[in-house]
N, C-alpha and C positions, 0 to 999 in steps of 0.2 A: 523554315530554316532551323537546323539543329542548334541548340544552345551549347556554346563552348564552355569548357571548364575554366574556373578561375586560373588554374595553372597554365592552360593553353593561352589564355589572354595575357598572362604575365610574360610568358616566353615571347609572344608576339611583340609586346612592349619593349623587351630587352633587345630583340632583333632590330626593331625600328630605331631605338636610341643609338645602337651601335652603327647602323647604316647612316644615320644623320651625322655622326662624328667622323666618318671616313669617306673616302671616295669609293662608293660601292661597286663601281664597274670593275675594279681590279682586286677586290677582296675575295679570297678563297673561302670555301666553307670552313676549313680548318681555322683560319684566322678569325672568322666570324664567331665560331664556337668559342675560341679563346677569349675574344673580346666580351662575349656575353656570359662566359663561364657556364655554358650549357653543354649537354651531351649532343651528339650528332642528331639523335631523334628529336630532342627538344628544339634544337635549332631549326631543323627541317619543319617541324610542326609550327614553330613560330612564323616561319616564312609562309607556310600554307595559310595560316590564320590571317596574316597580313594581306595575302592575295585574295582572301575571301573563299578559299576552298575548305571543305569539311574534312578532307583526308590528306594524307601525305603521299607524295609521289606523283 
């Protein structure tokens, strides 16, 4: 398995924290981005890392 960068791990942590604080089923990507203060790419990357994928999309 490819080692993830510290930044990717941090983005995943921010996404995880934001999802624990809200009801994730109704949260849009835009709201998640705002909550985490991350770009669209960083948010998607954080989600991918949380799901255990090495890439985005």
